[in-house]
C-alpha positions in Angstrom: 0.0 0.0 0.0 1.6 3.3 -1.1 2.1 5.9 1.6 3.0 9.6 1.9 3.6 12.1 4.7 4.3 15.8 5.0 3.7 18.9 7.2 0.7 20.9 6.0 1.4 24.5 5.0 0.6 27.0 7.6 -0.4 29.5 4.9 -3.3 27.4 3.5 -6.6 29.2 2.9 -9.1 29.2 5.8 -11.7 26.4 5.6 -9.7 24.2 3.3 -10.8 20.5 3.4 -8.3 17.7 3.5 -9.4 16.1 0.2 -9.1 19.4 -1.6 -5.6 19.9 -0.1 -4.5 16.5 -1.4 -5.9 17.0 -4.9 -5.1 20.7 -5.4 -2.0 21.3 -3.3 -0.2 18.0 -3.1 -1.5 16.7 -6.5 -0.6 13.1 -5.6 -4.1 11.9 -6.5 -7.1 13.6 -8.2 -10.5 13.9 -6.5 -11.7 10.8 -8.4 -8.6 8.8 -7.6 -9.0 9.7 -3.9 -12.3 7.8 -3.9 -11.2 5.0 -6.2 -8.1 4.2 -4.2 -9.8 4.3 -0.8 -7.4 6.9 0.6 -7.0 7.1 4.3 -5.6 10.1 6.2 -4.1 10.8 9.7 -3.4 14.2 11.2 -0.9 14.2 14.0 -1.3 10.5 14.3 -5.1 10.4 14.5 -7.3 9.0 11.8 -9.6 11.7 10.3 -12.2 12.0 7.6 -11.3 13.5 4.2 -13.8 16.3 4.8 -11.7 17.4 7.8 -11.0 21.2 7.8 -7.3 21.9 8.1 -5.6 24.4 10.4 -2.1 24.2 9.0 1.1 22.9 10.5 -0.3 19.4 11.2 1.6 16.2 10.3 -0.3 14.6 7.5 0.0 10.8 6.8 -1.7 9.2 3.8 -2.1 5.7 2.6 -4.1 4.3 -0.3 -4.7 1.1 -2.2 -3.4 0.2 -5.6 -6.2 0.6 -8.1 -6.8 -0.3 -11.7 -7.5 2.4 -14.3 -10.1 0.8 -16.5 -11.2 4.2 -17.9 -7.8 4.9 -19.3 -7.4 3.5 -22.8 -3.8 2.8 -24.0 -3.1 4.5 -27.3 -0.1 4.3 -29.6 0.7 8.0 -29.9 4.3 9.0 -30.8 6.2 10.8 -28.0 9.5 12.6 -27.8 11.1 10.9 -24.9 14.0 12.8 -23.2 14.7 10.2 -20.5 13.3 6.9 -19.2 14.2 4.3 -16.7 12.2 1.7 -14.9 10.7 4.2 -12.4 10.1 7.5 -14.4 9.8 8.9 -17.9 10.5 12.5 -19.0 8.7 13.6 -22.2 8.8 16.8 -24.3 5.1 17.3 -24.6 3.8 18.6 -27.9 1.7 21.7 -28.0 -2.0 20.8 -28.3 -1.7 17.6 -26.3 -4.0 17.3 -23.3 -2.2 15.8 -20.3 -5.0 14.0 -18.5 -8.3 12.6 -19.8 -11.3 14.7 -19.0 -14.7 15.8 -20.3 -14.4 15.8 -24.1 -10.8 14.5 -23.9 -11.0 10.8 -23.1 -8.6 9.9 -25.9 -5.4 11.3 -27.4 -4.0 12.5 -24.1 -0.4 12.1 -22.7 -1.8 9.7 -20.1 -3.2 7.4 -22.9 0.1 7.5 -24.7 2.2 6.7 -21.6 -0.1 3.8 -20.6 0.4 2.2 -24.1 4.2 2.6 -23.8 4.3 1.0 -20.4 2.1 -1.9 -21.4 4.1 -2.4 -24.5 7.4 -2.5 -22.6 6.4 -4.9 -19.8 3.7 -6.9 -21.5 0.2 -5.9 -20.4 -0.8 -8.3 -17.7 2.5 -7.9 -15.8 1.9 -4.1 -15.7 -1.6 -4.5 -14.3 -0.5 -7.0 -11.7 2.3 -4.8 -10.6 0.0 -1.8 -10.3 2.2 0.1 -12.7 0.6 3.1 -14.5 1.6 6.5 -15.7 1.5 8.8 -12.6 1.8 12.3 -14.0 3.4 14.3 -11.3 2.7 17.9 -12.6 0.8 19.5 -15.4 1.2 21.6 -18.4 -1.7 23.4 -20.1 -2.8 21.9 -23.4 -1.2 24.7 -25.4 2.0 24.8 -23.4 4.7 22.5 -24.8 7.8 21.1 -23.1 9.1 18.9 -20.4 6.9 16.9 -18.1 7.8 13.9 -15.9 5.7 10.9 -15.0 6.2 8.0 -12.6 5.6 4.3 -13.3 4.6 3.4 -9.8 3.0 5.1 -6.8 6.1 5.1 -4.7 8.0 7.0 -7.4 5.0 9.3 -7.8 5.0 10.2 -4.1 8.8 10.7 -4.1 8.6 13.2 -7.0 5.4 14.8 -5.7 7.1 15.6 -2.4 9.8 17.5 -4.2 7.2 19.6 -6.1 5.4 20.2 -2.8 8.5 21.4 -1.1 9.4 23.6 -4.1 12.7 21.8 -4.6 12.1 21.2 -8.3 13.5 23.9 -10.6 11.4 24.6 -13.7 12.3 27.1 -16.4 10.1 28.3 -19.2 10.7 30.2 -22.4 8.1 32.7 -23.5 7.7 35.1 -26.4 5.8 38.1 -25.1 4.3 41.3 -26.5 6.4 44.2 -25.2 9.7 44.6 -23.3 10.2 44.5 -19.5 11.5 47.7 -17.9 14.2 45.7 -16.1 16.3 42.9 -17.6 15.4 40.7 -14.7 13.1 40.7 -11.7 10.2 38.9 -10.1 6.4 39.0 -9.8 5.2 38.3 -6.3 1.4 38.5 -6.5 -1.4 36.3 -5.2 -3.5 34.5 -7.8 -7.3 34.0 -7.4 -10.1 32.6 -9.5 -12.0 35.3 -11.4 -15.5 36.0 -10.1 -16.8 36.5 -13.6 -15.3 33.3 -15.0 -14.3 30.5 -12.7 -12.1 28.9 -15.5 -9.6 31.8 -15.5 -7.5 33.5 -12.8 -6.4 37.0 -11.9 -4.0 38.8 -9.6 -5.3 39.9 -6.2 -3.7 42.0 -3.5 -5.2 40.3 -0.5 -6.9 37.1 -1.6 -6.0 33.9 -3.4 -2.7 32.0 -3.1 0.8 33.4 -2.9 2.5 33.1 -6.3 6.1 34.0 -7.3 7.6 34.0 -10.7 11.2 35.1 -11.6 11.9 36.5 -15.1 15.0 37.3 -17.2 15.1 39.0 -20.5 17.0 36.9 -23.1 16.5 39.1 -26.2 14.3 41.8 -27.6 12.8 41.8 -31.1 11.4 45.2 -31.5 7.9 45.0 -30.0 8.5 41.5 -28.8 10.7 39.8 -26.2 12.0 36.4 -25.4 11.9 35.8 -21.6 13.2 33.0 -19.4 10.7 32.4 -16.6 11.2 30.4 -13.4 8.0 29.9 -11.3 8.8 29.3 -7.7 5.2 28.3 -7.0 3.0 26.1 -9.2 -0.4 27.8 -9.4 -2.7 27.1 -12.3 -2.0 29.5 -15.2 0.6 31.2 -13.0 3.0 32.4 -15.7 0.3 33.5 -18.0 -1.5 35.5 -15.3 1.7 37.1 -14.1 2.8 38.1 -17.6 -0.6 39.7 -18.2 -0.2 41.6 -14.9 3.2 42.8 -15.9 1.8 44.1 -19.2 3.7 41.6 -21.2 1.0 39.1 -22.3 2.4 35.9 -23.9 2.0 36.0 -27.7 -0.8 33.7 -28.9 -2.4 33.4 -25.4 -6.2 32.9 -26.2 -7.2 33.5 -22.6 -5.0 36.2 -21.1 -3.9 37.9 -24.3 -5.4 39.5 -27.4 -5.0 38.6 -31.1 -1.8 40.1 -32.3 -2.1 42.3 -35.5 1.3 41.1 -36.8 1.0 37.4 -35.8 -2.8 36.8 -35.8 -2.4 33.0 -36.2 0.2 32.5 -33.5 -0.4 29.8 -30.9 0.7 30.1 -27.2 4.4 30.9 -27.1 5.2 29.2 -23.8 7.5 26.2 -23.5 8.8 24.3 -20.5 12.5 24.3 -21.4 14.3 23.0 -18.4 13.6 20.7 -15.5 15.9 20.0 -12.5 15.0 17.5 -9.8 16.1 14.3 -7.9 15.1 11.0 -9.5 13.9 8.1 -7.3 17.3 6.6 -7.8 18.7 9.5 -5.7 20.5 11.1 -8.6 20.0 14.8 -9.4 19.3 15.5 -13.0 18.7 18.5 -15.3 16.7 17.9 -18.5 16.7 20.4 -21.3 15.0 20.9 -24.7 15.5 23.2 -27.6 13.0 25.9 -28.5 10.1 24.6 -30.7 9.9 25.5 -34.3 7.0 27.9 -33.7 9.3 30.1 -31.7 11.9 30.2 -34.5 9.4 31.0 -37.2 8.1 34.0 -35.4 11.6 35.2 -34.5 12.5 34.9 -38.1 9.6 37.1 -39.2 10.3 40.0 -36.9 
């Protein structure tokens, strides 16, 4: 039975339930997986319900059962594999690929592709018996390309998730933005909260939401456009895109937080997860890198 433990953040929002904290903050299991895998939780050594309201600072201990994934259909989808061993796999995700199956996206996702690869490598029934499945540790938006890591077993998943939770993973993104920053480098330290008008998007808030920190560095300017290297210290949904909009430098091709660009009206989201540094379950620290996608080079060439 897989297990995980950590100290709960003292800065959590008031009234946050344990099940939401596990799914939204720890991101070890989704809300549906919490139920399917019969997750059990203990706070400071005492068994509690998953509806328990957290105070912050408690010792959290979790355990859950191995579970099948009958809803996930393996699909033979080509992947650009950067690294792979018997515990983890690092992929350069293509723009437009959804990471997890969901409403309207039950097929063609990264999870479907990873399951096929695992079953192919260790011969179907053995994978099911061993409880091996693609455990995607973090997420990238559909239109964000770049590096993403997944674990082949729950123990490796928990090991990697703990690093993301403790903010020990170093992630760097490249972005083409409209405009040029006033300073060559700096940071955006602003809370992010869901928009009241549209719950699917986020915005900056002075006193509400969750603390969010993004470092930026100017790589090069191309007239009215700039190439930035971005390092998010926190991992909030849409964090980089929201922070760039707040800075007045919307990411080129962003359909949610930007506007159609008169010079590049057909551009897609110019955001790419370029570098990833973390410790693998083997204990070895690794840095994975990718080149900028062709869509970046095409736009830079038309400046």
